[in-house]
C-alpha positions as CSV (number, residue, x, y, z in Angstrom):
1,X,0.0,0.0,0.0
2,X,1.6,3.3,-1.2
3,X,1.7,6.6,0.6
4,X,0.6,9.1,-2.0
5,X,1.7,12.6,-2.9
6,X,-0.7,14.9,-4.7
7,X,0.7,17.9,-6.6
8,X,-0.5,20.4,-9.1
9,X,0.9,19.9,-12.6
10,X,0.0,23.4,-14.0
11,X,0.0,26.8,-12.3
12,X,-2.2,25.8,-9.4
13,X,-6.0,25.9,-9.0
14,X,-6.2,22.5,-10.7
15,X,-8.7,21.0,-8.3
16,X,-6.3,19.5,-5.7
17,X,-8.7,20.1,-2.9
18,X,-11.4,17.9,-4.3
19,X,-9.0,15.1,-5.3
20,X,-7.3,15.1,-1.9
21,X,-10.6,15.1,-0.1
22,X,-11.8,12.2,-2.3
23,X,-8.5,10.2,-1.7
24,X,-8.5,11.0,2.0
25,X,-11.3,8.5,2.6
26,X,-8.6,5.9,2.1
27,X,-5.9,7.7,4.1
28,X,-5.3,7.9,7.8
29,X,-3.2,11.1,7.7
30,X,-3.2,14.1,5.4
31,X,-0.1,16.3,5.3
32,X,0.5,19.8,3.9
33,X,4.2,20.1,3.1
34,X,4.8,23.5,1.5
35,X,3.3,26.9,0.8
36,X,1.1,28.9,3.2
37,X,-2.3,30.4,3.3
38,X,-1.9,31.6,-0.2
39,X,-3.2,28.2,-1.3
40,X,-6.9,28.0,-2.0
41,X,-8.7,24.6,-1.9
42,X,-12.4,24.4,-2.4
43,X,-14.3,21.3,-1.3
44,X,-18.0,20.7,-2.2
45,X,-19.4,17.9,0.0
46,X,-23.1,17.1,0.0
47,X,-23.9,20.6,-1.2
48,X,-21.8,22.3,1.4
49,X,-18.7,24.3,0.2
50,X,-15.6,24.5,2.4
51,X,-12.8,26.9,1.4
52,X,-9.5,26.1,2.9
53,X,-6.2,28.0,2.6
54,X,-3.9,26.6,5.3
55,X,-5.4,23.5,6.8
56,X,-5.1,20.2,5.0
57,X,-8.1,19.2,3.0
58,X,-8.6,16.0,5.0
59,X,-9.6,18.1,8.0
60,X,-13.2,18.0,7.0
61,X,-13.3,14.2,7.3
62,X,-14.0,12.8,10.8
63,X,-11.4,10.4,12.1
64,X,-8.4,11.7,10.0
65,X,-5.3,13.3,11.3
66,X,-4.2,16.5,9.6
67,X,-0.6,17.6,9.7
68,X,1.1,20.9,8.8
69,X,4.7,20.1,8.0
70,X,7.9,22.1,8.5
71,X,7.9,23.1,4.9
72,X,4.8,25.3,5.4
73,X,5.1,28.9,6.5
74,X,2.4,29.4,9.1
75,X,0.4,32.6,9.6
76,X,-1.1,32.0,13.1
77,X,-3.8,34.6,12.6
78,X,-4.9,32.9,9.4
79,X,-4.9,29.5,11.2
80,X,-7.0,30.8,14.0
81,X,-9.5,32.4,11.6
82,X,-9.8,29.3,9.5
83,X,-10.4,27.0,12.5
84,X,-13.1,29.5,13.6
85,X,-14.7,29.5,10.2
86,X,-14.9,25.7,10.0
87,X,-16.4,25.6,13.5
88,X,-19.3,27.6,12.1
89,X,-19.7,24.8,9.5
90,X,-19.7,22.2,12.3
91,X,-16.2,21.0,11.6
92,X,-14.2,20.7,14.8
93,X,-10.4,21.2,14.6
94,X,-8.6,20.3,17.8
95,X,-5.1,19.0,18.8
96,X,-6.7,15.5,18.4
97,X,-7.0,15.9,14.6
98,X,-4.4,18.6,13.8
99,X,-0.7,18.7,14.5
100,X,1.8,21.4,13.4
101,X,5.5,21.0,13.1
102,X,7.4,22.7,15.8
103,X,10.0,24.0,13.4
104,X,7.5,25.6,11.0
105,X,8.3,29.3,10.2
106,X,5.8,31.9,11.3
107,X,4.3,34.6,9.1
108,X,4.0,37.9,11.0
109,X,2.3,41.2,10.3
110,X,5.7,42.6,9.2
111,X,5.9,40.0,6.4
112,X,2.5,40.9,5.0
113,X,3.4,44.6,5.1
114,X,6.6,44.0,3.2
115,X,5.0,41.8,0.6
116,X,2.3,44.5,-0.1
117,X,4.9,47.3,-0.2
118,X,7.0,45.4,-2.8
119,X,4.0,44.6,-5.0
120,X,2.9,48.3,-4.9
121,X,6.4,49.7,-5.5
122,X,6.7,49.0,-9.3
123,X,4.3,47.7,-11.9
124,X,7.3,46.5,-14.0
125,X,8.7,44.4,-11.1
126,X,5.3,43.1,-9.9
127,X,5.2,39.3,-9.5
128,X,1.5,39.0,-8.7
129,X,1.7,37.6,-5.2
130,X,-1.3,37.3,-2.9
131,X,0.4,39.8,-0.6
132,X,0.1,37.5,2.4
133,X,3.7,37.5,3.4
134,X,4.6,34.1,2.0
135,X,7.8,35.2,0.2
136,X,9.2,37.4,2.9
137,X,8.7,34.6,5.5
138,X,10.6,32.1,3.3
139,X,13.4,34.7,2.9
140,X,13.7,34.9,6.6
141,X,13.8,31.1,6.8
142,X,16.7,30.9,4.4
143,X,18.3,33.9,6.0
144,X,18.2,32.1,9.4
145,X,16.4,34.8,11.2
146,X,12.9,33.5,11.2
147,X,10.7,33.1,14.2
148,X,9.5,29.4,14.4
149,X,6.5,27.9,16.2
150,X,8.7,26.4,18.9
151,X,10.1,29.9,19.7
152,X,6.7,30.9,21.1
153,X,7.3,28.4,23.9
154,X,10.7,29.8,24.8
155,X,10.1,33.3,26.1
156,X,13.6,33.7,27.5
157,X,15.2,33.8,24.0
158,X,12.3,35.4,22.1
159,X,13.5,39.0,22.5
160,X,16.9,38.2,21.0
161,X,15.3,36.5,18.1
162,X,13.0,39.4,17.5
163,X,15.9,41.8,17.6
164,X,17.8,39.7,15.0
165,X,14.7,39.7,12.8
166,X,14.1,43.5,13.0
167,X,17.7,44.3,12.3
168,X,17.0,43.1,8.8
169,X,13.3,44.2,8.4
170,X,13.7,47.7,9.6
171,X,16.4,48.3,7.1
172,X,14.1,47.0,4.4
173,X,11.2,49.1,5.6
174,X,13.3,52.2,5.5
175,X,14.0,51.6,1.9
176,X,10.3,51.3,1.2
177,X,9.4,54.4,3.2
178,X,7.7,52.4,6.0
179,X,8.0,53.3,9.7
180,X,10.3,51.0,11.8
181,X,8.8,48.3,13.9
182,X,9.3,48.2,17.7
183,X,10.3,44.8,19.1
184,X,7.7,45.1,21.8
185,X,4.9,45.2,19.2
186,X,6.2,42.0,17.6
187,X,6.5,40.3,21.0
188,X,2.9,41.3,21.9
189,X,1.7,39.9,18.5
190,X,3.4,36.6,19.3
191,X,2.2,36.4,22.9
192,X,-1.4,37.0,21.8
193,X,-1.4,34.0,19.4
194,X,0.8,31.6,21.4
195,X,-1.9,30.1,23.6
196,X,-4.1,29.5,20.6
197,X,-1.5,27.7,18.4
198,X,1.0,26.0,20.7
199,X,-1.5,23.2,21.7
200,X,-1.2,22.0,18.1
201,X,2.6,21.8,18.1
202,X,4.3,18.5,17.7
203,X,7.6,16.8,16.5
204,X,6.0,16.0,13.1
205,X,8.9,14.1,11.6
206,X,8.9,11.7,14.5
207,X,5.1,11.4,14.5
208,X,4.9,10.6,10.8
209,X,7.7,8.0,11.1
210,X,5.8,6.3,13.9
211,X,2.6,6.3,11.9
212,X,4.4,4.9,8.9
213,X,5.8,2.1,10.9
214,X,2.3,1.3,12.2
215,X,1.2,0.9,8.6
216,X,-0.9,4.0,8.4
217,X,-1.7,5.4,5.0
218,X,-0.3,9.0,4.5
219,X,-1.6,11.4,1.8
220,X,0.7,14.4,1.1
221,X,-1.2,17.5,-0.2
222,X,0.7,20.0,-2.3
223,X,-0.2,23.6,-2.8
224,X,0.1,25.8,-5.9
225,X,1.4,23.9,-9.0
226,X,4.7,22.6,-10.5
227,X,4.9,25.6,-12.8
228,X,5.1,27.8,-9.8
229,X,8.0,25.9,-8.3
230,X,10.9,28.3,-7.4
231,X,13.4,26.1,-9.3
232,X,11.3,24.5,-12.1
233,X,8.6,27.1,-12.7
234,X,8.2,30.2,-14.7
235,X,10.8,32.1,-12.6
236,X,10.6,34.9,-11.4
237,X,6.8,34.6,-11.6
238,X,6.7,31.7,-9.1
239,X,6.0,31.0,-5.5
240,X,8.7,31.0,-2.9
241,X,8.8,27.2,-2.2
242,X,9.4,24.0,-4.1
243,X,6.0,22.7,-5.2
244,X,7.1,19.4,-6.9
245,X,6.6,16.0,-5.2
246,X,10.2,15.8,-3.9
247,X,9.3,18.5,-1.4
248,X,6.9,16.2,0.3
249,X,9.9,14.6,2.0
250,X,11.8,17.7,2.8
251,X,8.7,19.6,4.0
252,X,7.5,16.8,6.3
253,X,10.7,15.2,7.6
254,X,9.7,11.8,6.2
255,X,12.3,10.3,3.9
256,X,11.7,9.8,0.2
257,X,11.5,6.0,0.5
258,X,8.2,6.5,2.3
259,X,6.6,7.9,-0.9
260,X,5.0,5.2,-3.1
261,X,3.0,7.1,-5.7
262,X,2.9,10.7,-7.2
263,X,-0.5,11.9,-8.5
264,X,-0.5,15.0,-10.6
265,X,-3.6,17.2,-10.9
266,X,-4.4,19.1,-14.1
267,X,-7.4,20.7,-15.6
268,X,-8.7,19.7,-19.1
269,X,-7.7,23.2,-20.1
270,X,-5.2,25.7,-18.5
271,X,-5.5,28.6,-16.1
272,X,-3.2,31.0,-14.3
273,X,-3.5,33.7,-11.7
274,X,-1.2,36.6,-11.5
275,X,1.6,37.8,-13.7
276,X,3.9,35.7,-15.9
277,X,4.1,33.8,-19.3
278,X,1.1,31.8,-20.4
279,X,1.6,30.5,-24.0
280,X,-2.0,29.2,-24.6
281,X,-3.8,32.1,-23.0
282,X,-7.0,33.1,-24.8
283,X,-7.8,36.8,-24.5
284,X,-11.1,36.3,-26.4
285,X,-14.6,35.0,-26.1
286,X,-13.4,31.4,-25.8
287,X,-11.2,32.4,-22.9
288,X,-14.1,34.2,-21.2
289,X,-16.4,31.3,-21.8
290,X,-13.9,28.9,-20.1
291,X,-13.6,31.3,-17.2
292,X,-17.4,31.7,-16.8
293,X,-18.2,28.0,-17.0
294,X,-15.4,27.0,-14.8
295,X,-16.0,29.7,-12.2
296,X,-12.4,30.7,-12.5
297,X,-11.8,33.1,-9.6
298,X,-9.1,32.7,-7.0
299,X,-10.3,31.1,-3.7
300,X,-7.9,33.2,-1.7
301,X,-7.9,36.5,-3.7
302,X,-11.0,36.5,-5.8
303,X,-9.0,37.5,-8.8
304,X,-10.2,36.2,-12.2
305,X,-8.0,33.5,-13.6
306,X,-6.5,33.7,-17.0
307,X,-7.8,30.9,-19.2
308,X,-6.5,29.0,-22.2
309,X,-6.3,25.7,-24.0
310,X,-4.6,22.6,-22.6
311,X,-0.8,22.8,-22.9
312,X,0.6,19.3,-23.3
313,X,4.1,20.6,-23.5
314,X,3.9,22.1,-20.0
315,X,2.2,19.1,-18.4
316,X,4.6,16.7,-20.1
317,X,7.5,18.7,-18.6
318,X,5.9,18.7,-15.1
319,X,5.3,15.0,-15.3
320,X,9.0,14.6,-15.8
321,X,10.3,17.1,-13.2
322,X,7.8,16.0,-10.7
323,X,8.1,12.2,-11.1
324,X,4.3,12.0,-11.7
325,X,3.1,8.5,-12.2
326,X,-0.6,9.2,-12.9
327,X,-2.8,12.2,-13.5
328,X,-6.1,13.3,-12.1
329,X,-7.8,15.3,-14.9
330,X,-10.4,17.8,-13.6
331,X,-13.1,20.0,-15.1
332,X,-13.6,17.9,-18.2
333,X,-17.2,19.0,-18.1
334,X,-16.3,22.6,-18.8
335,X,-15.4,21.6,-22.4
336,X,-18.9,20.2,-23.0
337,X,-20.5,21.8,-26.1
338,X,-17.4,23.1,-27.9
339,X,-17.3,22.3,-31.6
340,X,-13.6,21.9,-31.6
341,X,-10.9,22.0,-28.9
342,X,-7.3,22.9,-29.4
343,X,-4.3,21.4,-27.6
344,X,-0.8,22.8,-27.6
345,X,1.7,20.2,-28.8
346,X,4.8,22.3,-29.2
347,X,6.2,25.8,-29.4
348,X,7.8,28.0,-32.0
349,X,10.7,30.1,-30.5
350,X,12.6,32.5,-32.8
351,X,11.8,30.5,-35.9
352,X,12.6,27.0,-34.5
353,X,10.3,24.4,-33.1
354,X,10.9,23.2,-29.5
355,X,9.1,20.6,-27.3
356,X,9.8,22.1,-23.8
357,X,9.4,25.5,-22.0
358,X,12.8,27.2,-21.8
359,X,14.0,28.4,-18.4
360,X,14.7,32.0,-19.4
361,X,12.1,34.6,-18.6
362,X,12.3,36.4,-21.9
363,X,12.4,33.2,-23.9
364,X,9.2,32.0,-22.1
365,X,7.5,35.2,-23.0
366,X,8.3,34.7,-26.7
367,X,7.2,31.1,-27.3
368,X,4.2,30.7,-29.6
369,X,2.0,27.6,-29.3
370,X,1.7,25.0,-32.0
371,X,-1.9,23.7,-31.9
372,X,-3.6,20.4,-32.8
373,X,-7.3,20.6,-33.3
374,X,-9.6,17.9,-31.8
375,X,-13.3,17.6,-32.5
376,X,-15.5,18.5,-29.5
377,X,-18.6,16.9,-28.2
378,X,-22.2,18.0,-27.7
379,X,-23.2,15.5,-25.0
380,X,-22.7,16.2,-21.3
381,X,-19.8,14.8,-19.3
382,X,-21.0,16.7,-16.2
383,X,-21.7,14.4,-13.2
384,X,-20.5,11.2,-15.0
385,X,-19.3,8.6,-12.6
386,X,-18.2,5.9,-14.9
387,X,-16.2,5.6,-18.1
388,X,-19.2,4.3,-20.0
389,X,-21.2,7.5,-19.3
390,X,-18.7,9.6,-21.2
391,X,-19.3,10.7,-24.8
392,X,-17.0,8.8,-27.3
393,X,-15.3,12.0,-28.4
394,X,-14.6,13.0,-24.8
395,X,-12.8,9.7,-24.3
396,X,-10.8,10.3,-27.5
397,X,-9.8,13.7,-26.1
398,X,-8.6,12.1,-22.8
399,X,-6.7,9.4,-24.6
400,X,-5.0,11.9,-26.9
401,X,-3.9,13.9,-23.9
402,X,-2.4,10.8,-22.4
403,X,-0.4,10.2,-25.6
404,X,0.9,13.7,-25.7
405,X,2.0,14.0,-22.1
406,X,3.3,10.4,-21.7
407,X,1.3,9.7,-18.6
408,X,-2.0,7.9,-18.0
409,X,-5.1,9.5,-16.4
410,X,-5.8,7.7,-13.2
411,X,-8.7,9.8,-12.0
412,X,-11.2,11.8,-13.9
413,X,-13.4,14.5,-12.3
414,X,-16.6,15.7,-13.9
415,X,-17.9,18.3,-11.3
416,X,-16.9,19.8,-8.0
417,X,-18.9,17.3,-6.1
418,X,-16.9,14.6,-4.3
419,X,-18.7,11.6,-5.8
420,X,-18.6,12.9,-9.5
421,X,-15.3,11.1,-10.0
422,X,-14.2,8.3,-12.2
423,X,-11.4,6.0,-11.0
424,X,-9.2,4.2,-13.5
425,X,-6.2,3.5,-11.1
426,X,-6.2,3.7,-7.3
427,X,-3.0,5.5,-6.3
428,X,-3.1,3.8,-2.9
429,X,-3.1,0.3,-4.4
430,X,-0.3,0.5,-7.0
């Protein structure tokens, strides 16, 4: 029985929340291993919609243990608010079903302020972040000046750590025209949240190893998508963490030998939020139709997503860089009714044909898609729960995507509802 990693294979927003929730029925533990509350996962269960940003998607299932690993940057205010919101929806989050790594880095108010100041400073340099402090918190982690969850329990050394943090941040704030921060304000912020978040603290790497030895099934839930990976994505228009499957080990403390299967999630078309290259983007009525049908608005920000045709070049690339063994294809139903559908099968770059996305920022902006046209279908795929219910042309479309990306479709989603899912290969039983 394999432990499974679920990662996005496009630019995020692929529908990971639903797939993780659907798979979590078979899992004992669900682990978030990177990112922060910039992730937006929407679950629709029996007509009730749950919108999660920081908590693992398995938290809405009774009897499952949710874990936030050390690779996540944790905004304690966002955590408290999200737990309170779920309580209003009759979902109880307690230390019995949620554990947080003691060495996870905290996002503070100063991180959010710096993030917003940078995004507002220059339109030319704007990355398109959610302005939630994710990037600045990761910078402090790498710079070895971050405040970590465990530091809240060590009041004797907290002032020294705050001083070290502010030595860096106050210099940055001066450059952005922001007032300096007093260490006492930061300490009060931390003291206010400490009693609310410390009960969830645990030595997560040890906990997960114990559970693995007990034979528990572990599901690792990625945030964002592989094309936002700080190394393998469309740099600099990326997030500040590694989003590929290998990060599941680093971001949880459980060694790579514990991972048995990598499931990539992708839409039957392509979307992107924020700035950066997007070779198949449709700035026309078709793009607006995809966005309207697919309700393409960011869960976290509410920003409309840019929409375009499926890019097989990109997904083939993320399959390789992410070690993806099977794909969950979502939102096939959004393509219902199109007379024809296009798929990007290659690029033109400066007069030559290439079959990958180059790493350079300017080269990425210049690539032009090479399309293959596939006949559409008039019948509905929405709410189909078996392969036999799908129109023949829809099946042809899925099969052609498999050929182009070199990876089989293991799961097919035909609506946001949990049960509107077709299983071809169970990741937990490979």
